[in-house]
CHARMM-style PDB file with segment names, atoms N, HN, CA, C and O in Angstrom:
ATOM      1  N   MET     1      -5.170  14.972 -11.101  1.00  0.00      PROA
ATOM      2  CA  MET     1      -5.337  13.467  -9.538  1.00  0.00      PROA
ATOM      3  C   MET     1      -6.280  14.602  -8.424  1.00  0.00      PROA
ATOM      4  O   MET     1      -6.377  15.822  -8.553  1.00  0.00      PROA
ATOM      5  N   SER     2      -6.767  13.910  -7.569  1.00  0.00      PROA
ATOM      6  HN  SER     2      -6.688  12.918  -7.465  1.00  0.00      PROA
ATOM      7  CA  SER     2      -6.976  14.790  -6.246  1.00  0.00      PROA
ATOM      8  C   SER     2      -5.937  14.542  -5.305  1.00  0.00      PROA
ATOM      9  O   SER     2      -5.050  13.715  -5.516  1.00  0.00      PROA
ATOM     10  N   ALA     3      -6.038  15.389  -4.041  1.00  0.00      PROA
ATOM     11  HN  ALA     3      -6.759  16.061  -3.871  1.00  0.00      PROA
ATOM     12  CA  ALA     3      -5.523  15.195  -3.101  1.00  0.00      PROA
ATOM     13  C   ALA     3      -5.916  13.849  -2.054  1.00  0.00      PROA
ATOM     14  O   ALA     3      -5.404  13.346  -1.054  1.00  0.00      PROA
ATOM     15  N   LYS     4      -6.684  13.685  -2.591  1.00  0.00      PROA
ATOM     16  HN  LYS     4      -7.100  14.094  -3.403  1.00  0.00      PROA
ATOM     17  CA  LYS     4      -7.210  12.515  -1.731  1.00  0.00      PROA
ATOM     18  C   LYS     4      -6.647  10.948  -2.539  1.00  0.00      PROA
ATOM     19  O   LYS     4      -6.540   9.892  -1.916  1.00  0.00      PROA
ATOM     20  N   GLN     5      -6.419  11.064  -3.634  1.00  0.00      PROA
ATOM     21  HN  GLN     5      -6.505  11.922  -4.140  1.00  0.00      PROA
ATOM     22  CA  GLN     5      -5.805   9.813  -4.359  1.00  0.00      PROA
ATOM     23  C   GLN     5      -4.559  10.170  -4.611  1.00  0.00      PROA
ATOM     24  O   GLN     5      -4.116   9.589  -5.602  1.00  0.00      PROA
ATOM     25  N   LYS     6      -3.755  10.962  -4.059  1.00  0.00      PROA
ATOM     26  HN  LYS     6      -4.116  11.433  -3.254  1.00  0.00      PROA
ATOM     27  CA  LYS     6      -2.395  11.653  -3.904  1.00  0.00      PROA
ATOM     28  C   LYS     6      -2.309  11.036  -2.753  1.00  0.00      PROA
ATOM     29  O   LYS     6      -1.520  10.094  -2.823  1.00  0.00      PROA
ATOM     30  N   ALA     7      -2.643  11.129  -2.037  1.00  0.00      PROA
ATOM     31  HN  ALA     7      -3.283  11.895  -1.980  1.00  0.00      PROA
ATOM     32  CA  ALA     7      -2.674  10.894  -0.314  1.00  0.00      PROA
ATOM     33  C   ALA     7      -2.741   9.382  -0.656  1.00  0.00      PROA
ATOM     34  O   ALA     7      -1.900   8.704  -0.064  1.00  0.00      PROA
ATOM     35  N   MET     8      -3.473   8.802  -1.392  1.00  0.00      PROA
ATOM     36  HN  MET     8      -4.156   9.352  -1.873  1.00  0.00      PROA
ATOM     37  CA  MET     8      -3.380   7.485  -1.141  1.00  0.00      PROA
ATOM     38  C   MET     8      -2.215   6.628  -2.085  1.00  0.00      PROA
ATOM     39  O   MET     8      -1.950   5.428  -2.010  1.00  0.00      PROA
ATOM     40  N   LEU     9      -1.813   7.325  -2.699  1.00  0.00      PROA
ATOM     41  HN  LEU     9      -2.028   8.300  -2.760  1.00  0.00      PROA
ATOM     42  CA  LEU     9      -0.824   6.721  -3.279  1.00  0.00      PROA
ATOM     43  C   LEU     9       0.234   7.087  -3.053  1.00  0.00      PROA
ATOM     44  O   LEU     9       1.175   6.673  -3.730  1.00  0.00      PROA
ATOM     45  N   ASP    10       0.398   7.884  -2.139  1.00  0.00      PROA
ATOM     46  HN  ASP    10      -0.367   8.221  -1.589  1.00  0.00      PROA
ATOM     47  CA  ASP    10       1.970   8.359  -1.486  1.00  0.00      PROA
ATOM     48  C   ASP    10       1.596   7.019  -0.220  1.00  0.00      PROA
ATOM     49  O   ASP    10       2.317   6.033  -0.065  1.00  0.00      PROA
ATOM     50  N   TYR    11       0.619   7.233   0.387  1.00  0.00      PROA
ATOM     51  HN  TYR    11       0.033   8.034   0.261  1.00  0.00      PROA
ATOM     52  CA  TYR    11       0.672   5.809   1.746  1.00  0.00      PROA
ATOM     53  C   TYR    11       1.008   4.320   1.146  1.00  0.00      PROA
ATOM     54  O   TYR    11       1.476   3.357   1.753  1.00  0.00      PROA
ATOM     55  N   SER    12       0.614   4.429  -0.285  1.00  0.00      PROA
ATOM     56  HN  SER    12       0.234   5.212  -0.779  1.00  0.00      PROA
ATOM     57  CA  SER    12       0.546   3.052  -1.113  1.00  0.00      PROA
ATOM     58  C   SER    12       2.342   2.906  -1.144  1.00  0.00      PROA
ATOM     59  O   SER    12       3.015   2.009  -0.635  1.00  0.00      PROA
ATOM     60  N   TYR    13       2.791   4.046  -1.877  1.00  0.00      PROA
ATOM     61  HN  TYR    13       2.245   4.775  -2.290  1.00  0.00      PROA
ATOM     62  CA  TYR    13       4.296   3.913  -2.299  1.00  0.00      PROA
ATOM     63  C   TYR    13       5.185   3.906  -1.217  1.00  0.00      PROA
ATOM     64  O   TYR    13       6.317   3.464  -1.413  1.00  0.00      PROA
ATOM     65  N   LYS    14       4.856   4.337  -0.064  1.00  0.00      PROA
ATOM     66  HN  LYS    14       3.936   4.696   0.095  1.00  0.00      PROA
ATOM     67  CA  LYS    14       5.501   4.186   1.370  1.00  0.00      PROA
ATOM     68  C   LYS    14       5.686   2.597   2.206  1.00  0.00      PROA
ATOM     69  O   LYS    14       6.445   2.006   2.974  1.00  0.00      PROA
ATOM     70  N   LEU    15       4.738   2.466   1.635  1.00  0.00      PROA
ATOM     71  HN  LEU    15       4.121   2.946   1.010  1.00  0.00      PROA
ATOM     72  CA  LEU    15       4.161   1.401   2.756  1.00  0.00      PROA
ATOM     73  C   LEU    15       4.455   0.012   1.355  1.00  0.00      PROA
ATOM     74  O   LEU    15       3.837  -1.053   1.349  1.00  0.00      PROA
ATOM     75  N   THR    16       5.222   0.301   0.596  1.00  0.00      PROA
ATOM     76  HN  THR    16       5.723   1.166   0.601  1.00  0.00      PROA
ATOM     77  CA  THR    16       5.650  -1.079  -0.226  1.00  0.00      PROA
ATOM     78  C   THR    16       6.791  -0.821  -0.332  1.00  0.00      PROA
ATOM     79  O   THR    16       7.364  -1.812  -0.784  1.00  0.00      PROA
ATOM     80  N   LEU    17       7.741   0.314  -0.092  1.00  0.00      PROA
ATOM     81  HN  LEU    17       7.275   1.120   0.276  1.00  0.00      PROA
ATOM     82  CA  LEU    17       8.965   0.228  -0.540  1.00  0.00      PROA
ATOM     83  C   LEU    17       9.972   0.659   0.764  1.00  0.00      PROA
ATOM     84  O   LEU    17      11.143   0.431   1.067  1.00  0.00      PROA
ATOM     85  N   PHE    18       8.791   1.447   1.381  1.00  0.00      PROA
ATOM     86  HN  PHE    18       7.840   1.633   1.135  1.00  0.00      PROA
ATOM     87  CA  PHE    18       9.920   1.968   2.936  1.00  0.00      PROA
ATOM     88  C   PHE    18       8.758   1.373   4.102  1.00  0.00      PROA
ATOM     89  O   PHE    18       8.194   2.321   4.648  1.00  0.00      PROA
ATOM     90  N   PRO    19       8.191  -0.232   4.692  1.00  0.00      PROA
ATOM     91  CA  PRO    19       7.460  -0.308   5.292  1.00  0.00      PROA
ATOM     92  C   PRO    19       8.187  -0.200   6.953  1.00  0.00      PROA
ATOM     93  O   PRO    19       7.549   0.231   7.913  1.00  0.00      PROA
ATOM     94  N   TRP    20       9.398  -0.607   7.021  1.00  0.00      PROA
ATOM     95  HN  TRP    20       9.916  -0.957   6.241  1.00  0.00      PROA
ATOM     96  CA  TRP    20       9.927  -0.077   8.195  1.00  0.00      PROA
ATOM     97  C   TRP    20       9.691   1.183   8.513  1.00  0.00      PROA
ATOM     98  O   TRP    20      10.058   1.502   9.644  1.00  0.00      PROA
ATOM     99  N   ASP    21       9.078   2.186   7.716  1.00  0.00      PROA
ATOM    100  HN  ASP    21       8.781   1.927   6.798  1.00  0.00      PROA
ATOM    101  CA  ASP    21       9.155   3.913   7.806  1.00  0.00      PROA
ATOM    102  C   ASP    21       7.623   4.017   8.349  1.00  0.00      PROA
ATOM    103  O   ASP    21       7.581   5.040   9.033  1.00  0.00      PROA
ATOM    104  N   MET    22       6.592   3.506   8.334  1.00  0.00      PROA
ATOM    105  HN  MET    22       6.626   2.675   7.778  1.00  0.00      PROA
ATOM    106  CA  MET    22       5.708   3.998   8.569  1.00  0.00      PROA
ATOM    107  C   MET    22       5.207   3.792   9.951  1.00  0.00      PROA
ATOM    108  O   MET    22       5.090   2.694  10.496  1.00  0.00      PROA
ATOM    109  N   LYS    23       4.819   5.369  10.656  1.00  0.00      PROA
ATOM    110  HN  LYS    23       4.915   6.260  10.213  1.00  0.00      PROA
ATOM    111  CA  LYS    23       4.309   5.571  11.828  1.00  0.00      PROA
ATOM    112  C   LYS    23       2.615   5.955  11.629  1.00  0.00      PROA
ATOM    113  O   LYS    23       1.845   5.912  10.670  1.00  0.00      PROA
ATOM    114  N   LYS    24       2.488   6.349  13.080  1.00  0.00      PROA
ATOM    115  HN  LYS    24       3.113   6.383  13.860  1.00  0.00      PROA
ATOM    116  CA  LYS    24       1.021   6.418  13.635  1.00  0.00      PROA
ATOM    117  C   LYS    24       0.271   7.339  12.224  1.00  0.00      PROA
ATOM    118  O   LYS    24      -0.710   7.107  11.517  1.00  0.00      PROA
ATOM    119  N   LYS    25       1.509   8.704  12.271  1.00  0.00      PROA
ATOM    120  HN  LYS    25       2.306   8.892  12.845  1.00  0.00      PROA
ATOM    121  CA  LYS    25       1.165   9.765  11.714  1.00  0.00      PROA
ATOM    122  C   LYS    25       1.025   9.645  10.251  1.00  0.00      PROA
ATOM    123  O   LYS    25       0.748  10.655   9.604  1.00  0.00      PROA
ATOM    124  N   ASP    26       1.222   8.283   9.553  1.00  0.00      PROA
ATOM    125  HN  ASP    26       1.447   7.462  10.079  1.00  0.00      PROA
ATOM    126  CA  ASP    26       0.934   8.158   8.324  1.00  0.00      PROA
ATOM    127  C   ASP    26      -0.805   7.478   8.255  1.00  0.00      PROA
ATOM    128  O   ASP    26      -1.632   7.269   7.366  1.00  0.00      PROA
ATOM    129  N   VAL    27      -0.768   7.394   8.999  1.00  0.00      PROA
ATOM    130  HN  VAL    27      -0.097   7.564   9.720  1.00  0.00      PROA
ATOM    131  CA  VAL    27      -2.436   6.589   9.105  1.00  0.00      PROA
ATOM    132  C   VAL    27      -3.448   8.238  10.018  1.00  0.00      PROA
ATOM    133  O   VAL    27      -4.671   8.253  10.157  1.00  0.00      PROA
ATOM    134  N   GLU    28      -2.731   9.111  10.366  1.00  0.00      PROA
ATOM    135  HN  GLU    28      -1.737   9.099  10.253  1.00  0.00      PROA
ATOM    136  CA  GLU    28      -3.363   9.959  10.857  1.00  0.00      PROA
ATOM    137  C   GLU    28      -3.689  11.237   9.643  1.00  0.00      PROA
ATOM    138  O   GLU    28      -4.664  11.988   9.621  1.00  0.00      PROA
ATOM    139  N   ASN    29      -2.622  11.191   8.756  1.00  0.00      PROA
ATOM    140  HN  ASN    29      -1.829  10.581   8.774  1.00  0.00      PROA
ATOM    141  CA  ASN    29      -2.873  11.917   7.708  1.00  0.00      PROA
ATOM    142  C   ASN    29      -4.019  11.086   6.830  1.00  0.00      PROA
ATOM    143  O   ASN    29      -5.009  11.811   6.727  1.00  0.00      PROA
ATOM    144  N   MET    30      -4.144  10.285   6.412  1.00  0.00      PROA
ATOM    145  HN  MET    30      -3.340   9.696   6.495  1.00  0.00      PROA
ATOM    146  CA  MET    30      -5.248   9.362   5.805  1.00  0.00      PROA
ATOM    147  C   MET    30      -6.437   9.905   6.581  1.00  0.00      PROA
ATOM    148  O   MET    30      -7.296  10.691   6.182  1.00  0.00      PROA
ATOM    149  N   GLN    31      -6.367   9.583   7.244  1.00  0.00      PROA
ATOM    150  HN  GLN    31      -5.669   8.944   7.568  1.00  0.00      PROA
ATOM    151  CA  GLN    31      -7.432  10.193   8.259  1.00  0.00      PROA
ATOM    152  C   GLN    31      -8.107  12.067   8.355  1.00  0.00      PROA
ATOM    153  O   GLN    31      -9.228  12.557   8.493  1.00  0.00      PROA
ATOM    154  N   ALA    32      -6.724  12.618   8.194  1.00  0.00      PROA
ATOM    155  HN  ALA    32      -5.813  12.219   8.082  1.00  0.00      PROA
ATOM    156  CA  ALA    32      -7.007  13.996   7.915  1.00  0.00      PROA
ATOM    157  C   ALA    32      -7.730  14.481   6.506  1.00  0.00      PROA
ATOM    158  O   ALA    32      -8.470  15.441   6.294  1.00  0.00      PROA
ATOM    159  N   ILE    33      -7.207  13.398   5.584  1.00  0.00      PROA
ATOM    160  HN  ILE    33      -6.606  12.618   5.756  1.00  0.00      PROA
ATOM    161  CA  ILE    33      -7.458  13.924   4.291  1.00  0.00      PROA
ATOM    162  C   ILE    33      -8.629  13.695   3.832  1.00  0.00      PROA
ATOM    163  O   ILE    33      -8.995  14.203   2.772  1.00  0.00      PROA
ATOM    164  N   GLY    34      -9.658  12.638   4.785  1.00  0.00      PROA
ATOM    165  HN  GLY    34      -9.361  12.226   5.647  1.00  0.00      PROA
ATOM    166  CA  GLY    34     -11.137  12.050   4.619  1.00  0.00      PROA
ATOM    167  C   GLY    34     -11.384  10.811   4.776  1.00  0.00      PROA
ATOM    168  O   GLY    34     -12.481  10.459   5.209  1.00  0.00      PROA
ATOM    169  N   PHE    35     -10.394   9.897   4.447  1.00  0.00      PROA
ATOM    170  HN  PHE    35      -9.503  10.183   4.095  1.00  0.00      PROA
ATOM    171  CA  PHE    35     -10.407   8.518   4.796  1.00  0.00      PROA
ATOM    172  C   PHE    35     -10.794   7.900   6.109  1.00  0.00      PROA
ATOM    173  O   PHE    35     -10.641   8.327   7.253  1.00  0.00      PROA
ATOM    174  N   SER    36     -11.415   6.625   5.595  1.00  0.00      PROA
ATOM    175  HN  SER    36     -11.540   6.279   4.665  1.00  0.00      PROA
ATOM    176  CA  SER    36     -12.452   6.333   7.189  1.00  0.00      PROA
ATOM    177  C   SER    36     -11.345   5.697   7.296  1.00  0.00      PROA
ATOM    178  O   SER    36     -10.388   5.721   6.521  1.00  0.00      PROA
ATOM    179  N   ASP    37     -11.557   4.744   8.902  1.00  0.00      PROA
ATOM    180  HN  ASP    37     -12.334   4.725   9.531  1.00  0.00      PROA
ATOM    181  CA  ASP    37     -10.526   3.685   9.045  1.00  0.00      PROA
ATOM    182  C   ASP    37     -10.876   2.325   8.330  1.00  0.00      PROA
ATOM    183  O   ASP    37     -10.157   1.333   8.448  1.00  0.00      PROA
ATOM    184  N   ARG    38     -11.738   2.343   7.772  1.00  0.00      PROA
ATOM    185  HN  ARG    38     -12.322   3.149   7.676  1.00  0.00      PROA
ATOM    186  CA  ARG    38     -12.151   1.304   7.136  1.00  0.00      PROA
ATOM    187  C   ARG    38     -11.628   1.277   5.827  1.00  0.00      PROA
ATOM    188  O   ARG    38     -11.409   0.220   5.234  1.00  0.00      PROA
ATOM    189  N   GLU    39     -11.368   2.657   5.238  1.00  0.00      PROA
ATOM    190  HN  GLU    39     -11.546   3.515   5.719  1.00  0.00      PROA
ATOM    191  CA  GLU    39     -11.047   2.618   3.857  1.00  0.00      PROA
ATOM    192  C   GLU    39      -9.134   2.674   4.148  1.00  0.00      PROA
ATOM    193  O   GLU    39      -8.376   2.331   3.242  1.00  0.00      PROA
ATOM    194  N   ILE    40      -8.797   2.977   5.019  1.00  0.00      PROA
ATOM    195  HN  ILE    40      -9.413   3.256   5.755  1.00  0.00      PROA
ATOM    196  CA  ILE    40      -7.042   3.023   5.554  1.00  0.00      PROA
ATOM    197  C   ILE    40      -7.058   1.441   5.727  1.00  0.00      PROA
ATOM    198  O   ILE    40      -6.485   0.824   4.828  1.00  0.00      PROA
ATOM    199  N   LEU    41      -7.567   0.778   6.639  1.00  0.00      PROA
ATOM    200  HN  LEU    41      -8.032   1.279   7.369  1.00  0.00      PROA
ATOM    201  CA  LEU    41      -7.268  -0.633   6.254  1.00  0.00      PROA
ATOM    202  C   LEU    41      -7.358  -1.546   4.767  1.00  0.00      PROA
ATOM    203  O   LEU    41      -6.684  -2.525   4.446  1.00  0.00      PROA
ATOM    204  N   ASP    42      -8.371  -0.893   4.055  1.00  0.00      PROA
ATOM    205  HN  ASP    42      -8.919  -0.098   4.316  1.00  0.00      PROA
ATOM    206  CA  ASP    42      -8.519  -1.526   2.928  1.00  0.00      PROA
ATOM    207  C   ASP    42      -7.400  -0.880   1.895  1.00  0.00      PROA
ATOM    208  O   ASP    42      -6.684  -1.467   1.084  1.00  0.00      PROA
ATOM    209  N   ILE    43      -7.454  -0.061   2.074  1.00  0.00      PROA
ATOM    210  HN  ILE    43      -8.035   0.416   2.734  1.00  0.00      PROA
ATOM    211  CA  ILE    43      -5.846  -0.155   0.809  1.00  0.00      PROA
ATOM    212  C   ILE    43      -4.219  -0.385   1.615  1.00  0.00      PROA
ATOM    213  O   ILE    43      -3.117  -0.327   1.070  1.00  0.00      PROA
ATOM    214  N   ASN    44      -4.500  -0.628   2.918  1.00  0.00      PROA
ATOM    215  HN  ASN    44      -5.395  -0.675   3.361  1.00  0.00      PROA
ATOM    216  CA  ASN    44      -3.231  -1.269   3.426  1.00  0.00      PROA
ATOM    217  C   ASN    44      -3.647  -3.198   3.091  1.00  0.00      PROA
ATOM    218  O   ASN    44      -2.782  -4.072   3.035  1.00  0.00      PROA
ATOM    219  N   GLN    45      -4.516  -3.333   2.992  1.00  0.00      PROA
ATOM    220  HN  GLN    45      -5.218  -2.623   3.037  1.00  0.00      PROA
ATOM    221  CA  GLN    45      -4.312  -4.823   3.440  1.00  0.00      PROA
ATOM    222  C   GLN    45      -4.355  -4.971   1.486  1.00  0.00      PROA
ATOM    223  O   GLN    45      -4.141  -6.156   1.234  1.00  0.00      PROA
ATOM    224  N   VAL    46      -4.516  -4.322   0.424  1.00  0.00      PROA
ATOM    225  HN  VAL    46      -4.690  -3.359   0.629  1.00  0.00      PROA
ATOM    226  CA  VAL    46      -4.195  -4.604  -1.168  1.00  0.00      PROA
ATOM    227  C   VAL    46      -2.861  -4.561  -1.078  1.00  0.00      PROA
ATOM    228  O   VAL    46      -2.296  -5.569  -1.503  1.00  0.00      PROA
ATOM    229  N   VAL    47      -2.073  -3.568  -0.590  1.00  0.00      PROA
ATOM    230  HN  VAL    47      -2.532  -2.749  -0.245  1.00  0.00      PROA
ATOM    231  CA  VAL    47      -0.968  -2.692  -1.083  1.00  0.00      PROA
ATOM    232  C   VAL    47       0.274  -4.392  -0.221  1.00  0.00      PROA
ATOM    233  O   VAL    47       1.310  -4.919  -0.625  1.00  0.00      PROA
ATOM    234  N   SER    48      -0.666  -4.662   1.093  1.00  0.00      PROA
ATOM    235  HN  SER    48      -1.507  -4.234   1.422  1.00  0.00      PROA
ATOM    236  CA  SER    48       0.369  -5.422   1.650  1.00  0.00      PROA
ATOM    237  C   SER    48      -0.030  -6.941   0.651  1.00  0.00      PROA
ATOM    238  O   SER    48       0.880  -7.480   0.022  1.00  0.00      PROA
ATOM    239  N   TYR    49      -0.979  -7.318   0.626  1.00  0.00      PROA
ATOM    240  HN  TYR    49      -1.718  -6.879   1.137  1.00  0.00      PROA
ATOM    241  CA  TYR    49      -1.658  -8.826  -0.247  1.00  0.00      PROA
ATOM    242  C   TYR    49      -0.435  -8.764  -1.190  1.00  0.00      PROA
ATOM    243  O   TYR    49       0.631  -9.356  -1.021  1.00  0.00      PROA
ATOM    244  N   TYR    50      -0.875  -7.692  -2.530  1.00  0.00      PROA
ATOM    245  HN  TYR    50      -1.741  -7.211  -2.667  1.00  0.00      PROA
ATOM    246  CA  TYR    50       0.269  -7.522  -3.325  1.00  0.00      PROA
ATOM    247  C   TYR    50       1.474  -7.962  -3.180  1.00  0.00      PROA
ATOM    248  O   TYR    50       2.008  -8.802  -3.904  1.00  0.00      PROA
ATOM    249  N   ALA    51       2.095  -7.265  -1.977  1.00  0.00      PROA
ATOM    250  HN  ALA    51       1.661  -6.582  -1.389  1.00  0.00      PROA
ATOM    251  CA  ALA    51       3.545  -7.493  -1.677  1.00  0.00      PROA
ATOM    252  C   ALA    51       3.949  -8.811  -1.295  1.00  0.00      PROA
ATOM    253  O   ALA    51       4.942  -9.388  -1.738  1.00  0.00      PROA
ATOM    254  N   TYR    52       3.111  -9.280  -0.425  1.00  0.00      PROA
ATOM    255  HN  TYR    52       2.305  -8.810  -0.065  1.00  0.00      PROA
ATOM    256  CA  TYR    52       3.067 -10.718  -0.283  1.00  0.00      PROA
ATOM    257  C   TYR    52       3.417 -11.323  -1.505  1.00  0.00      PROA
ATOM    258  O   TYR    52       4.571 -11.591  -1.839  1.00  0.00      PROA
ATOM    259  N   VAL    53       2.243 -11.565  -2.271  1.00  0.00      PROA
ATOM    260  HN  VAL    53       1.305 -11.347  -2.000  1.00  0.00      PROA
ATOM    261  CA  VAL    53       2.376 -12.383  -3.219  1.00  0.00      PROA
ATOM    262  C   VAL    53       3.055 -12.444  -4.721  1.00  0.00      PROA
ATOM    263  O   VAL    53       2.903 -13.255  -5.635  1.00  0.00      PROA
ATOM    264  N   ASN    54       3.978 -11.090  -4.587  1.00  0.00      PROA
ATOM    265  HN  ASN    54       4.101 -10.432  -3.844  1.00  0.00      PROA
ATOM    266  CA  ASN    54       5.173 -10.710  -4.915  1.00  0.00      PROA
ATOM    267  C   ASN    54       6.147 -11.721  -4.455  1.00  0.00      PROA
ATOM    268  O   ASN    54       6.360 -12.872  -4.837  1.00  0.00      PROA
ATOM    269  N   ARG    55       6.580 -11.131  -3.711  1.00  0.00      PROA
ATOM    270  HN  ARG    55       6.407 -10.196  -3.401  1.00  0.00      PROA
ATOM    271  CA  ARG    55       7.431 -11.932  -2.943  1.00  0.00      PROA
ATOM    272  C   ARG    55       7.480 -13.479  -2.890  1.00  0.00      PROA
ATOM    273  O   ARG    55       8.404 -14.283  -3.011  1.00  0.00      PROA
ATOM    274  N   ILE    56       6.426 -13.578  -2.713  1.00  0.00      PROA
ATOM    275  HN  ILE    56       5.675 -12.925  -2.615  1.00  0.00      PROA
ATOM    276  CA  ILE    56       6.283 -15.647  -3.147  1.00  0.00      PROA
ATOM    277  C   ILE    56       6.820 -15.962  -4.355  1.00  0.00      PROA
ATOM    278  O   ILE    56       7.754 -16.733  -4.577  1.00  0.00      PROA
ATOM    279  N   ALA    57       6.205 -15.351  -5.092  1.00  0.00      PROA
ATOM    280  HN  ALA    57       5.446 -14.725  -4.912  1.00  0.00      PROA
ATOM    281  CA  ALA    57       6.694 -15.442  -6.714  1.00  0.00      PROA
ATOM    282  C   ALA    57       8.053 -15.160  -7.174  1.00  0.00      PROA
ATOM    283  O   ALA    57       8.594 -15.631  -8.174  1.00  0.00      PROA
ATOM    284  N   ASP    58       8.582 -14.268  -6.258  1.00  0.00      PROA
ATOM    285  HN  ASP    58       8.142 -13.886  -5.445  1.00  0.00      PROA
ATOM    286  CA  ASP    58       9.742 -14.029  -6.895  1.00  0.00      PROA
ATOM    287  C   ASP    58      10.741 -15.239  -6.063  1.00  0.00      PROA
ATOM    288  O   ASP    58      11.390 -16.081  -6.683  1.00  0.00      PROA
ATOM    289  N   GLY    59      10.717 -15.142  -4.688  1.00  0.00      PROA
ATOM    290  HN  GLY    59      10.190 -14.457  -4.184  1.00  0.00      PROA
ATOM    291  CA  GLY    59      11.138 -16.125  -3.736  1.00  0.00      PROA
ATOM    292  C   GLY    59      11.525 -17.614  -4.523  1.00  0.00      PROA
ATOM    293  O   GLY    59      12.499 -18.366  -4.504  1.00  0.00      PROA
ATOM    294  N   LEU    60      10.177 -17.596  -5.231  1.00  0.00      PROA
ATOM    295  HN  LEU    60       9.386 -16.985  -5.246  1.00  0.00      PROA
ATOM    296  CA  LEU    60       9.857 -19.380  -6.036  1.00  0.00      PROA
ATOM    297  C   LEU    60      10.986 -19.269  -7.689  1.00  0.00      PROA
ATOM    298  O   LEU    60      11.445 -19.990  -8.575  1.00  0.00      PROA
ATOM    299  N   GLY    61      10.969 -18.543  -7.460  1.00  0.00      PROA
ATOM    300  HN  GLY    61      10.596 -17.957  -6.740  1.00  0.00      PROA
ATOM    301  CA  GLY    61      11.371 -17.776  -9.172  1.00  0.00      PROA
ATOM    302  C   GLY    61      10.624 -18.213 -10.175  1.00  0.00      PROA
ATOM    303  O   GLY    61      11.075 -18.734 -11.195  1.00  0.00      PROA
ATOM    304  N   VAL    62       8.947 -17.936  -9.820  1.00  0.00      PROA
ATOM    305  HN  VAL    62       8.581 -17.512  -8.992  1.00  0.00      PROA
ATOM    306  CA  VAL    62       8.331 -18.103 -10.897  1.00  0.00      PROA
ATOM    307  C   VAL    62       8.207 -16.494 -12.161  1.00  0.00      PROA
ATOM    308  O   VAL    62       8.168 -15.317 -11.802  1.00  0.00      PROA
ATOM    309  N   GLU    63       8.182 -16.886 -13.230  1.00  0.00      PROA
ATOM    310  HN  GLU    63       8.214 -17.842 -13.521  1.00  0.00      PROA
ATOM    311  CA  GLU    63       7.949 -16.293 -14.243  1.00  0.00      PROA
ATOM    312  C   GLU    63       6.600 -15.471 -14.472  1.00  0.00      PROA
ATOM    313  O   GLU    63       5.610 -15.757 -13.799  1.00  0.00      PROA
ATOM    314  N   LEU    64       6.567 -14.605 -15.279  1.00  0.00      PROA
ATOM    315  HN  LEU    64       7.371 -14.373 -15.826  1.00  0.00      PROA
ATOM    316  CA  LEU    64       5.280 -14.165 -15.975  1.00  0.00      PROA
ATOM    317  C   LEU    64       5.159 -14.921 -17.075  1.00  0.00      PROA
ATOM    318  O   LEU    64       5.959 -15.505 -17.806  1.00  0.00      PROA
ATOM    319  N   GLU    65       3.588 -14.744 -17.030  1.00  0.00      PROA
ATOM    320  HN  GLU    65       2.938 -14.269 -16.436  1.00  0.00      PROA
ATOM    321  CA  GLU    65       3.125 -15.820 -18.153  1.00  0.00      PROA
ATOM    322  C   GLU    65       3.138 -14.840 -19.349  1.00  0.00      PROA
ATOM    323  O   GLU    65       2.397 -13.860 -19.426  1.00  0.00      PROA
ATOM    324  N   GLU    66       3.916 -15.149 -20.135  1.00  0.00      PROA
ATOM    325  HN  GLU    66       4.518 -15.945 -20.072  1.00  0.00      PROA
ATOM    326  CA  GLU    66       3.343 -14.361 -22.272  1.00  0.00      PROA
ATOM    327  C   GLU    66       1.858 -14.879 -22.342  1.00  0.00      PROA
ATOM    328  O   GLU    66       1.143 -15.857 -22.126  1.00  0.00      PROA
ATOM    329  N   ASN    67       1.870 -13.043 -22.968  1.00  0.00      PROA
ATOM    330  HN  ASN    67       2.451 -12.248 -23.143  1.00  0.00      PROA
ATOM    331  CA  ASN    67      -0.007 -13.428 -23.438  1.00  0.00      PROA
ATOM    332  C   ASN    67       0.327 -13.382 -25.332  1.00  0.00      PROA
ATOM    333  OT1 ASN    67      -0.593 -13.577 -26.126  1.00  0.00      PROA
TER     334      ASN     67
END
């Protein structure tokens, strides 16, 4: 795994589990490793969207479909 991939996963993990701890430094770290502002925004939106959808499903008691 590359350093850039690890940074993306670390950012995503923190945003998912500890969103209240996110700081400007988290974005600056992503920029320092080579992510553009657009890439950071895209990562943020994908992570946030899945958190949102999962909370809606959990809150409504939606169960996973079986294959």
